[in-house]
Backbone as CSV, one residue per row, in Angstrom:
resi,resn,N_x,N_y,N_z,CA_x,CA_y,CA_z,C_x,C_y,C_z
1,MET,0.049,14.241,-9.093,0.004,12.823,-8.793,-1.218,12.219,-9.473
2,SER,-0.990,11.178,-10.253,-2.070,10.486,-10.939,-2.383,9.184,-10.221
3,ASN,-3.654,8.975,-9.913,-4.056,7.741,-9.245,-4.609,6.718,-10.226
4,TRP,-4.544,6.996,-11.550,-5.034,6.059,-12.547,-4.016,4.951,-12.741
5,THR,-4.465,3.710,-12.720,-3.596,2.570,-12.930,-4.019,1.883,-14.219
6,ALA,-3.086,1.834,-15.193,-3.404,1.275,-16.507,-3.548,-0.236,-16.468
7,SER,-2.772,-0.905,-15.650,-2.872,-2.359,-15.567,-3.053,-2.759,-14.107
8,THR,-3.283,-4.026,-13.885,-3.524,-4.517,-12.532,-2.387,-4.115,-11.595
9,PRO,-2.694,-3.487,-10.469,-1.638,-3.113,-9.516,-0.885,-4.352,-9.021
10,THR,0.357,-4.157,-8.631,1.177,-5.265,-8.156,1.528,-5.143,-6.684
11,VAL,1.208,-4.005,-6.065,1.548,-3.763,-4.662,0.310,-3.981,-3.795
12,ALA,0.455,-4.773,-2.738,-0.656,-5.008,-1.806,-0.939,-3.729,-1.013
13,PRO,-2.177,-3.536,-0.558,-2.544,-2.307,0.158,-1.593,-1.885,1.288
14,PRO,-1.119,-2.795,2.146,-0.238,-2.343,3.229,1.096,-1.767,2.730
15,GLN,1.510,-2.129,1.509,2.765,-1.626,0.967,2.597,-0.383,0.099
16,ARG,1.369,0.068,-0.123,1.145,1.257,-0.958,1.666,2.506,-0.263
17,ASP,2.222,3.407,-1.055,2.668,4.703,-0.546,1.421,5.507,-0.175
18,PRO,1.308,5.976,1.067,0.115,6.744,1.467,-0.149,7.950,0.568
19,ALA,0.875,8.508,-0.048,0.687,9.652,-0.948,-0.051,9.242,-2.225
20,ASP,-0.044,7.957,-2.555,-0.722,7.459,-3.752,-2.146,6.987,-3.478
21,VAL,-2.595,7.071,-2.242,-3.934,6.611,-1.869,-4.898,7.799,-1.879
22,ALA,-5.861,7.755,-2.799,-6.868,8.824,-2.874,-7.871,8.657,-1.743
23,PRO,-8.391,9.757,-1.194,-9.419,9.645,-0.148,-10.666,8.948,-0.697
24,ALA,-11.320,8.180,0.131,-12.520,7.455,-0.295,-13.575,8.399,-0.863
25,GLU,-13.730,9.555,-0.279,-14.770,10.481,-0.739,-14.465,11.113,-2.099
26,SER,-13.258,10.902,-2.631,-12.919,11.464,-3.939,-13.486,10.628,-5.089
27,TYR,-13.928,9.405,-4.800,-14.503,8.551,-5.832,-15.964,8.905,-6.063
28,ARG,-16.419,8.719,-7.306,-17.797,9.019,-7.687,-18.457,7.772,-8.258
29,PRO,-19.785,7.665,-8.162,-20.471,6.515,-8.756,-20.087,6.337,-10.223
30,ALA,-19.902,5.092,-10.606,-19.522,4.666,-11.965,-18.028,4.793,-12.248
31,ASP,-17.210,5.293,-11.306,-15.762,5.315,-11.515,-15.257,3.880,-11.642
32,PRO,-14.443,3.583,-12.665,-13.828,2.257,-12.758,-12.645,2.179,-11.793
33,VAL,-12.576,1.117,-11.017,-11.523,0.988,-10.006,-10.976,-0.434,-9.963
34,TRP,-9.829,-0.569,-9.295,-9.305,-1.851,-8.853,-9.583,-1.926,-7.364
35,VAL,-10.030,-3.081,-6.887,-10.208,-3.295,-5.451,-9.415,-4.525,-5.041
36,TYR,-8.940,-4.517,-3.799,-8.129,-5.630,-3.332,-8.962,-6.570,-2.472
37,ARG,-9.223,-7.761,-3.017,-9.938,-8.814,-2.299,-9.334,-10.134,-2.784
38,ASP,-8.390,-10.685,-2.010,-7.644,-11.871,-2.449,-6.963,-11.611,-3.794
39,GLY,-6.394,-10.444,-3.944,-5.778,-9.987,-5.193,-6.564,-8.808,-5.731
40,TRP,-5.987,-8.097,-6.688,-6.654,-6.927,-7.263,-7.712,-7.373,-8.254
41,ARG,-8.922,-6.802,-8.135,-10.064,-7.149,-8.976,-10.656,-5.886,-9.586
42,ALA,-11.159,-6.004,-10.825,-11.829,-4.880,-11.477,-13.154,-4.601,-10.784
43,GLY,-13.491,-3.314,-10.636,-14.739,-2.939,-9.994,-15.273,-1.609,-10.488
44,ILE,-16.475,-1.281,-10.046,-17.147,-0.015,-10.361,-17.682,0.559,-9.057
45,ILE,-17.413,1.833,-8.814,-17.899,2.499,-7.607,-19.420,2.625,-7.663
46,GLU,-20.084,2.241,-6.584,-21.532,2.421,-6.436,-21.831,3.641,-5.566
47,ALA,-21.041,3.837,-4.501,-21.247,4.958,-3.573,-19.947,5.194,-2.814
48,SER,-19.806,6.415,-2.274,-18.618,6.718,-1.467,-19.009,7.585,-0.285
49,SER,-18.151,7.538,0.731,-18.320,8.362,1.923,-16.921,8.795,2.348
50,PRO,-16.796,9.616,3.372,-15.453,10.002,3.825,-14.619,8.811,4.309
51,ARG,-15.254,7.709,4.677,-14.510,6.576,5.247,-14.322,5.388,4.326
52,ALA,-15.228,5.181,3.345,-15.154,3.973,2.525,-15.944,4.143,1.228
53,VAL,-15.789,3.151,0.342,-16.552,3.110,-0.904,-17.270,1.765,-0.997
54,THR,-18.401,1.763,-1.689,-19.107,0.530,-2.000,-18.863,0.259,-3.475
55,VAL,-18.459,-0.983,-3.774,-18.026,-1.329,-5.123,-18.686,-2.626,-5.585
56,THR,-19.138,-2.634,-6.839,-19.493,-3.875,-7.512,-18.224,-4.322,-8.209
57,TYR,-17.820,-5.569,-7.984,-16.544,-6.029,-8.532,-16.635,-7.489,-8.952
58,ARG,-15.639,-7.913,-9.707,-15.548,-9.305,-10.131,-14.672,-10.059,-9.142
59,PRO,-15.255,-10.915,-8.290,-14.467,-11.590,-7.263,-13.585,-12.714,-7.780
60,GLY,-13.783,-13.147,-8.999,-12.969,-14.226,-9.553,-12.864,-14.101,-11.055
61,THR,-12.526,-15.199,-11.711,-12.367,-15.169,-13.159,-13.683,-15.389,-13.899
62,HIS,-14.743,-15.759,-13.179,-16.044,-15.962,-13.813,-16.728,-14.619,-14.053
63,ARG,-17.864,-14.615,-14.713,-18.552,-13.381,-15.078,-19.441,-12.827,-13.966
64,GLY,-19.582,-13.515,-12.860,-20.407,-13.044,-11.755,-19.781,-11.848,-11.062
65,THR,-20.583,-11.138,-10.268,-20.091,-9.973,-9.535,-20.453,-10.078,-8.067
66,GLY,-19.774,-9.287,-7.262,-20.065,-9.156,-5.847,-20.118,-7.682,-5.493
67,VAL,-20.671,-7.372,-4.351,-20.721,-5.991,-3.867,-20.152,-5.985,-2.470
68,ASP,-19.240,-5.045,-2.199,-18.616,-4.981,-0.887,-18.177,-3.548,-0.614
69,THR,-17.791,-3.303,0.621,-17.305,-1.997,1.048,-15.808,-2.084,1.306
70,PHE,-15.067,-1.093,0.824,-13.614,-1.066,0.940,-13.156,0.289,1.467
71,THR,-12.095,0.285,2.269,-11.463,1.537,2.683,-10.476,1.967,1.599
72,ALA,-10.047,3.222,1.645,-9.241,3.834,0.588,-7.984,3.057,0.185
73,PRO,-7.199,2.498,1.106,-5.990,1.792,0.653,-6.272,0.570,-0.224
74,TYR,-7.501,0.067,-0.195,-7.859,-1.127,-0.945,-8.502,-0.802,-2.290
75,VAL,-8.424,0.480,-2.713,-9.057,0.935,-3.951,-8.099,1.848,-4.704
76,THR,-8.086,1.723,-6.018,-7.365,2.673,-6.871,-8.094,2.757,-8.206
77,LEU,-7.996,3.890,-8.877,-8.679,4.065,-10.151,-8.129,3.106,-11.197
78,ARG,-9.012,2.688,-12.089,-8.665,1.720,-13.139,-8.826,2.362,-14.498
79,GLU,-7.851,2.152,-15.368,-7.919,2.638,-16.741,-8.298,1.525,-17.703
80,ASP,-7.911,0.277,-17.392,-8.245,-0.875,-18.239,-9.750,-1.068,-18.317
81,SER,-10.216,-1.548,-19.452,-11.631,-1.838,-19.625,-11.943,-3.259,-19.143
82,ASP,-13.110,-3.445,-18.586,-13.579,-4.765,-18.181,-14.944,-4.981,-18.826
83,PRO,-15.052,-5.914,-19.781,-16.311,-6.081,-20.516,-17.491,-6.515,-19.654
84,THR,-17.245,-7.146,-18.526,-18.345,-7.583,-17.659,-18.918,-6.418,-16.863
85,LEU,-18.071,-5.501,-16.417,-18.518,-4.410,-15.550,-18.803,-3.115,-16.300
86,ASP,-17.947,-2.771,-17.223,-18.100,-1.518,-17.950,-19.221,-1.661,-18.973
87,HIS,-19.989,-0.643,-19.147,-21.099,-0.604,-20.106,-22.262,-1.486,-19.693
88,ARG,-22.333,-1.913,-18.435,-23.415,-2.807,-18.028,-24.766,-2.121,-18.067
89,GLY,-24.803,-0.798,-18.025,-26.068,-0.078,-18.108,-26.547,0.127,-19.526
90,LEU,-25.777,-0.316,-20.516,-26.136,-0.073,-21.903,-26.916,-1.212,-22.539
91,HIS,-27.153,-2.274,-21.816,-27.899,-3.406,-22.355,-29.391,-3.150,-22.202
92,LEU,-30.012,-2.708,-23.287,-31.427,-2.363,-23.252,-32.276,-3.564,-23.655
93,VAL,-33.418,-3.661,-23.045,-34.355,-4.741,-23.371,-35.598,-4.102,-23.957
94,ARG,-35.990,-4.594,-25.117,-37.191,-4.061,-25.749,-38.378,-4.927,-25.333
95,ARG,-39.366,-4.309,-24.768,-40.555,-5.049,-24.334,-41.615,-5.016,-25.408
96,SER,-42.331,-6.123,-25.494,-43.458,-6.186,-26.422,-44.660,-5.502,-25.762
97,PRO,-45.425,-4.741,-26.520,-46.603,-4.105,-25.917,-47.637,-5.143,-25.505
98,LEU,-48.354,-4.855,-24.435,-49.420,-5.748,-23.980,-50.589,-5.617,-24.953
99,LEU,-51.175,-6.732,-25.289,-52.315,-6.719,-26.217,-53.609,-6.839,-25.489
């Protein structure tokens, strides 16, 4: 069973097949995911526990992000790339030395 979703899921959490829901503790930091908050949104796992995951996600169509906690039925792995969330740790800033 593959829990990777190539495009935005179309089934709301209550209608998901329980066999397709990965346990919350199976997610790892930096995993790309879809989370359900007024529709499916792209997100990145920050932390997980046996009961829930903490995710940074895009709550709307703008470039801003939010952080929230979700239970397993509201999360699924994401294969699509999101330019706002993915690679966010790669933006390096070069500092000028103090004189």
